[in-house]
C-alpha positions in Angstrom: 27.1 34.6 13.1 26.2 34.8 9.6 23.5 32.4 7.8 24.6 29.5 6.4 23.3 29.5 2.8 24.1 26.3 2.0 20.6 24.4 0.4 18.2 23.0 2.9 16.2 19.3 1.8 15.0 18.0 4.3 12.7 18.8 7.4 10.7 17.2 9.5 6.3 17.1 9.7 4.4 19.2 11.9 6.6 20.4 14.3 9.8 21.8 15.3 10.4 18.4 18.5 9.1 16.2 15.9 10.4 12.3 14.1 8.9 12.4 11.3 11.5 13.6 8.0 11.0 13.7 5.0 13.0 14.9 1.3 12.4 17.2 -1.1 12.2 16.4 -4.7 15.3 17.9 -6.7 13.4 18.8 -10.0 10.4 21.7 -10.7 7.8 18.7 -11.8 8.3 16.4 -9.1 8.1 19.4 -6.4 4.0 20.3 -7.9 3.2 17.1 -7.2 5.2 18.0 -3.8 3.0 20.4 -2.9 0.2 18.9 -4.1 0.5 15.7 -1.8 1.4 17.8 1.4 -0.5 21.2 0.7 -2.2 20.8 4.5 0.9 20.1 6.0 3.9 21.6 7.1 7.3 21.9 7.4 10.0 23.0 10.2 14.1 23.0 10.4 13.7 20.1 13.1 15.1 20.3 16.3 16.7 16.7 16.1 17.8 17.9 12.4 20.5 20.1 14.3 18.1 23.0 13.2 16.4 26.2 14.2 12.8 24.9 15.5 11.1 27.9 12.4 9.2 26.9 9.8 10.1 25.7 6.9 9.1 27.3 2.9 9.6 25.3 -0.2 11.6 27.1 -3.3 10.6 26.1 -6.3 13.5 26.8 -9.7 13.4 25.6 -13.3 17.2 26.5 -13.8 18.2 24.9 -10.5 17.5 22.2 -7.7 14.9 23.3 -5.7 15.0 23.3 -1.4 13.5 24.4 1.3 14.0 27.7 3.1 13.2 30.0 5.7 10.3 31.8 6.1 11.0 35.6 6.2 10.9 37.1 9.5 8.3 40.2 10.3 10.9 42.4 9.1 11.8 41.0 5.9 14.9 40.1 6.9 15.9 36.4 5.7 16.4 34.7 8.2 19.8 32.9 9.8 19.7 29.2 11.2 23.0 27.6 12.2 21.8 23.9 11.4 25.5 22.8 10.1 24.4 19.0 8.0 21.7 19.9 5.2 22.3 18.0 2.5 19.4 14.8 1.7 21.4 12.3 4.3 20.9 15.4 7.1 17.6 13.2 8.7 19.5 9.8 8.4 19.5 9.5 11.8 15.4 9.4 12.1 15.0 7.1 8.5 17.7 4.6 10.6 15.6 5.1 14.0 11.7 4.8 11.7 13.1 2.0 10.0 14.3 0.1 13.2 11.5 0.9 15.6 9.3 -0.6 12.9 11.5 -3.4 12.1 11.0 -4.4 16.1 7.6 -4.0 16.9 7.0 -6.4 14.0 8.6 -8.9 15.7 6.8 -7.2 19.5 10.1 -6.7 21.1 10.6 -3.6 23.0 13.8 -0.8 22.7 15.1 2.3 23.4 16.7 5.1 20.8 18.7 7.9 22.3 20.5 10.3 19.9 23.8 9.8 21.5 26.3 13.3 21.4 29.5 11.9 22.8 32.6 13.8 23.4 30.0 17.3 21.6 29.7 15.8 18.1 27.3 16.8 15.8 23.2 15.6 16.8 22.6 12.9 13.8 25.9 11.3 14.6 25.5 8.2 16.5 22.3 6.7 17.0 22.1 4.7 20.0 19.2 1.6 20.6 19.4 -0.2 23.8 17.9 -3.8 24.4 17.4 -5.6 28.1 21.0 -7.0 28.2 22.9 -5.5 24.8 22.6 -2.8 22.1 23.6 -0.9 18.9 25.8 1.9 18.1 25.4 3.4 14.6 27.4 5.3 13.7 26.4 7.9 10.8 29.7 9.1 10.1 33.7 9.3 11.7 32.8 11.7 14.2 32.9 9.4 16.9 35.2 6.4 16.5 34.1 3.0 17.1 34.1 0.8 20.2 34.8 -2.5 19.8 35.6 -4.4 23.1 32.7 -2.7 24.8 30.8 -5.3 26.7 26.5 -5.1 25.5 27.8 -2.5 22.8 27.7 -4.1 18.9 28.7 -1.2 17.0 27.3 0.1 13.2 29.3 1.6 10.8 28.3 3.7 7.8 29.6 3.9 4.4 32.2 6.4 5.1 33.8 5.1 8.4 36.4 2.8 7.4 37.9 -0.8 9.0 40.8 -1.8 8.6 41.4 -5.9 7.8 42.5 -6.5 11.4 39.7 -5.7 12.7 37.6 -7.3 10.1 39.8 -11.2 10.6 39.2 -10.8 14.7 35.9 -10.2 14.4 35.0 -12.4 11.9 32.9 -9.8 10.2 31.4 -6.1 10.5 27.8 -4.5 10.5 27.6 -1.7 7.9 24.1 1.0 7.4 23.7 1.8 4.0 20.7 4.5 3.3 19.6 5.5 0.1 17.2 8.1 -1.5 13.2 7.1 -3.0 11.5 9.4 -3.7 10.7 11.8 -0.7 11.9 9.1 1.8 15.5 6.9 2.4 15.7 2.8 2.3 17.2 1.8 5.2 19.9 -2.0 4.6 21.7 -3.5 6.8 25.5 -4.7 5.4 27.3 -8.0 6.5 31.8 -7.2 5.8 33.9 -10.3 6.0 38.0 -9.9 5.9 38.1 -10.7 1.6 34.0 -10.7 0.8 31.7 -8.5 -0.5 29.3 -7.2 1.2 25.7 -8.4 1.4 22.9 -6.5 1.9 20.1 -7.0 3.7 16.9 -5.1 4.4 15.6 -4.5 8.6 12.9 -7.3 7.9 16.1 -9.8 7.1 18.0 -9.2 10.2 17.3 -10.6 14.5 18.7 -10.0 17.6 20.2 -13.1 18.8 22.8 -13.6 22.0 25.8 -13.4 19.7 24.4 -9.6 18.9 22.7 -8.6 14.9 22.7 -10.9 12.6 21.6 -11.2 9.2 22.1 -14.4 6.8 25.5 -13.6 6.2 26.9 -13.5 9.5 24.8 -16.9 10.1 26.8 -18.0 7.3 30.4 -17.0 8.1 29.4 -18.1 11.9 28.3 -21.7 10.7 31.7 -21.8 8.2 33.8 -21.3 10.8 32.5 -23.2 13.7 32.4 -26.2 11.2 35.7 -28.4 12.1 37.0 -29.6 7.8 36.8 -32.8 6.5 40.6 -34.8 7.3 42.6 -35.3 4.5 44.0 -38.9 6.2 40.9 -40.6 5.8 38.1 -40.4 7.9 37.9 -42.1 11.0 34.4 -42.5 11.9 31.4 -42.4 10.2 30.3 -38.4 9.1 27.0 -37.8 11.0 23.9 -36.7 8.8 22.6 -33.3 8.3 19.8 -32.8 11.4 16.8 -33.4 9.3 14.6 -31.8 11.4 16.6 -29.0 12.5 16.5 -27.9 8.1 12.3 -28.7 8.5 12.4 -26.3 11.4 14.3 -23.9 9.7 11.9 -24.2 6.1 8.8 -23.3 8.3 10.6 -20.2 9.5 11.4 -19.0 6.3 8.2 -19.7 4.9 6.7 -17.4 7.3 8.7 -14.9 6.9 8.7 -14.7 3.3 4.5 -14.6 3.5 4.9 -12.2 6.1 7.5 -9.4 3.8 5.0 -11.2 0.4 6.9 -12.4 -1.8 5.4 -15.1 -4.1 8.1 -16.0 -5.3 10.1 -17.3 -1.9 7.4 -18.5 -0.6 7.1 -20.9 -3.3 10.4 -22.0 -3.6 10.1 -22.9 0.0 7.3 -25.0 -0.1 9.4 -26.7 -2.8 12.1 -26.9 -0.1 9.4 -28.7 2.2 7.9 -31.0 -0.1 11.8 -33.2 -0.4 12.5 -32.5 3.0 12.2 -36.8 4.3 12.9 -39.0 7.2 11.6 -37.1 9.3 8.7 -37.3 12.3 4.7 -37.8 11.9 3.4 -34.8 13.6 6.5 -32.9 12.2 5.8 -34.1 9.0 2.3 -33.0 9.9 3.0 -29.6 10.4 4.9 -29.3 7.3 1.8 -30.2 5.0 0.2 -27.8 6.9 2.4 -25.2 6.4 2.6 -25.5 2.5 -0.7 -26.4 2.1 -2.1 -22.5 4.2 0.9 -21.7 1.9 -0.8 -23.0 -1.2 -4.0 -20.9 -0.5 -1.7 -17.9 0.3 -0.1 -18.0 -3.7 -4.2 -18.5 -5.1 -5.5 -16.1 -3.0 -2.4 -14.3 -4.5 -2.4 -14.9 -7.7 -5.8 -14.2 -8.1 -5.6 -10.5 -6.3 -2.1 -10.5 -9.1 -5.0 -11.2 -12.2 -7.4 -8.2 -10.3 -5.0 -5.9 -10.2 -4.3 -6.0 -13.7 -7.0 -6.6 -15.6 -8.3 -3.7 -13.7 -4.9 -2.2 -15.3 -5.3 -3.4 -19.2 -9.3 -1.9 -18.3 -7.8 1.8 -17.3 -5.3 1.6 -20.0 -7.8 1.3 -23.2 -9.5 3.7 -21.0 -7.5 6.6 -21.2 -8.2 7.3 -17.6 -4.5 8.6 -16.4 -4.8 9.2 -12.5 -6.3 5.6 -11.6 -3.6 4.3 -14.9 -1.1 6.3 -12.2 -2.4 4.2 -8.9 -2.7 1.3 -10.3 0.9 1.4 -11.6 1.9 2.4 -8.1 0.4 -1.1 -7.1 1.8 -2.3 -9.4 5.0 -2.3 -9.4 5.5 -2.8 -4.6 3.6 -5.6 -5.0 3.8 -7.8 -8.3 7.5 -6.4 -10.0 9.3 -9.7 -10.6 8.0 -12.5 -12.4 5.8 -11.8 -14.6 4.5 -13.3 -17.0 4.8 -11.7 -21.2 0.9 -10.6 -20.4 1.3 -8.6 -17.6 4.6 -6.5 -18.7 3.1 -5.7 -21.8 0.4 -4.1 -19.4 2.7 -2.9 -17.2 4.6 -0.8 -20.4 1.2 0.3 -21.8 0.8 1.9 -18.7 4.0 2.9 -18.6 3.9 4.3 -22.0 0.6 6.7 -21.5 1.9 8.5 -18.0 5.2 9.4 -19.7 2.6 10.2 -23.2 0.8 12.7 -20.4 3.8 14.1 -18.9 5.6 15.1 -21.3 1.9 17.0 -23.0 2.3 18.5 -19.7 6.0 19.2 -19.1 5.4 23.1 -20.5 1.9 23.1 -18.5 3.4 22.5 -15.8 6.7 24.2 -16.5 5.2 27.6 -16.7 2.7 26.8 -13.9 6.1 26.7 -11.7 7.7 29.6 -13.6 4.1 31.7 -12.8 4.6 30.8 -9.0 8.7 31.4 -8.9 7.5 35.2 -10.2 5.0 35.2 -7.6 7.3 34.5 -5.0 10.0 36.6 -6.4 6.9 39.1 -6.7 6.7 38.7 -2.2 10.3 38.6 -2.3 10.5 42.0 -3.7 7.0 42.9 -1.4 9.4 43.0 1.9 13.0 44.9 1.0 10.5 47.6 -0.3 8.4 47.3 3.4 12.7 47.0 5.0 12.5 50.6 2.7 9.4 52.1 3.7 9.9 51.5 7.4 13.1 53.2 7.4 12.5 56.7 8.5 14.7 59.8 7.3 17.3 61.5 10.0 19.7 65.2 9.4 22.2 62.5 9.1 20.7 60.8 6.5 17.8 62.3 4.4 15.5 60.6 2.1 13.6 62.1 -0.4 10.2 61.9 -1.0 10.4 60.8 -4.0 12.5 58.2 -3.6 9.3 57.2 -1.5 6.9 57.4 -3.5 8.8 55.2 -5.5 9.2 52.6 -3.8 5.5 52.6 -2.6 4.9 52.3 -6.1 7.3 49.1 -6.7 5.7 47.9 -3.8 1.6 47.9 -4.9 2.8 46.8 -8.4 5.4 43.7 -6.7 2.3 43.0 -4.8 -0.2 42.6 -7.0 2.2 39.5 -8.5 2.7 38.0 -5.2 -0.2 37.1 -4.7 -1.6 35.2 -2.2 1.6 34.8 -1.4 1.8 37.6 1.3 0.8 37.9 4.8 -2.5 39.4 5.9 -0.3 41.8 7.9 2.0 42.2 5.1 -1.7 42.5 2.3 -2.9 45.9 5.3 0.5 46.8 5.2 0.2 47.8 1.4 -3.2 48.4 1.4 -1.8 51.4 3.2 0.8 52.5 1.5 -1.3 52.3 -1.9 -3.8 54.6 -0.3 -1.2 57.2 0.6 0.3 57.0 -3.3 -2.9 57.1 -4.4 -4.9 59.8 -3.0 -2.6 62.4 -2.2 -4.4 66.0 -3.9 -1.0 67.3 -4.6 -0.2 64.5 -6.5 -3.0 66.2 -9.7 -0.9 69.3 -10.6 2.3 68.2 -10.5 2.8 64.3 -10.6 4.7 63.9 -7.6 4.3 64.3 -3.4 6.3 67.7 -3.1 9.2 67.2 -0.7 9.9 69.3 2.6 12.2 71.3 1.6 10.6 72.4 -1.5 9.2 76.6 -1.2 5.9 77.4 0.3 4.5 79.0 -3.4 5.0 75.7 -4.5 3.7 73.3 -2.2 -0.5 72.7 -3.1 -4.0 72.7 -0.9 -3.4 71.5 2.9 -5.6 68.4 2.7 -7.2 69.7 7.1 -9.0 73.2 7.9 -6.1 76.0 8.1 -7.3 77.6 12.0 -5.7 81.0 11.0 -8.5 81.7 8.1 -11.2 79.1 8.5 -10.4 77.8 4.9 -12.1 74.4 4.0 -9.5 71.5 2.9 -8.2 71.2 0.0 -8.8 75.5 -0.8 -5.8 77.3 -0.6 -5.5 79.5 2.0 -6.4 83.5 2.0 -3.8 84.5 3.7 -0.8 86.4 3.1 1.7 84.8 1.0 -1.2 82.0 0.2 0.0 79.1 2.0 -1.3 77.4 5.6 0.7 78.4 8.9 2.4 76.0 10.2 1.6 73.8 13.7 5.2 75.8 14.4 4.3 78.9 13.2 1.4 79.2 15.1 2.4 77.4 18.6 5.4 80.5 18.2 2.9 83.2 16.8 1.0 82.6 20.4 4.3 82.5 21.8 4.7 85.5 24.8 7.8 87.9 24.8 9.4 87.7 27.2 
């Protein structure tokens, strides 16, 4: 089977059976930082990616995208792998499983996960999530057609999976799943699609499992609009029932708890204002609402203090031009305080971004030079393995190999090994050292500059390196016998063989 030469963009951490995926950066500058971050990690062509289970290494390029590659075999020959999916989306089923498990663990719910392969589909095409009495089947590609009327199983479609208008009208809505790249990971979102309506997207934390199945805020709105009776155009026969204030108050309490869990300060403040406007509830519920608002306001005050301290530390780091601290605090600021910034906070964030960009521009040539040096070492290591493969081939009658060619290959091997440095394995360094001694210490090169071949006349050969059993000459001394050459082992055996 021929190997697949497409570039590998995803791998798993730690071992062949790992479920911890990651994606390789495409640019050389980002890959240098990635290598430092994962200096003590190992990357694998995971079995759950449809891979071969062999360890991977990172390939850095400045003229094309970076990617993973298999370690070569012990003979230096490139490894052949039949893995089909190799692009940035090839580990999406692992990212979806990790996101769904974290979502369910946060709610104290258990579920079973299975990378099903109905009809022999590739692993990763379908992910089954089973709850007691119900479940979800996530279709990440078009390999398996969804079954809409299977009891207890609700399909969730990938973006490439089509759905017709009849299905949307009959079912009211269908769920979609989308993954977007963020650094070396993939962000998972759940969408709700209805007829003549744009897809609304939500994070897993905004979804719930109900008796109807997977529910999003858009599903709640669709169900409410489809189940509410329209107002009669011929007049109202009886008074319309007022909205249930108690139900609304309880909904606001749940939304407030969820917003605090997601640490969304703006949403928490908005819900506090809405709760204060609720009227007509019982005293016990009113006290519960007041307590929730008081706790939320205390939480907002704590968040505001932490936010002010964070921006203060960032401002000090920018003033001191402390780049490591500026980078660290910028990540925290962008992750926790990216919205509703004041004018002063915006100025500090912009100064930090400008300082990082200036440093990156200054270090760009240094990073590119280091990347080019690493690429040269990698290519040298590949040449070492190729030369070792050539030198392992023994000459035969059908395919004789000239001694000069072996000598030339050995010299190239030594030069390439000096450039490869630490990229060679211990066994490869041992083999290189063996060939270095063979090339560098042969006394026959002193007069001719090369090792004479076996087909040359005896008078052109130099002294033997071993003691001569015929004349007793020491190593390195010409033979005292006729012709001035030491007899070969075969010649000595012929002389010693009795005549028949």
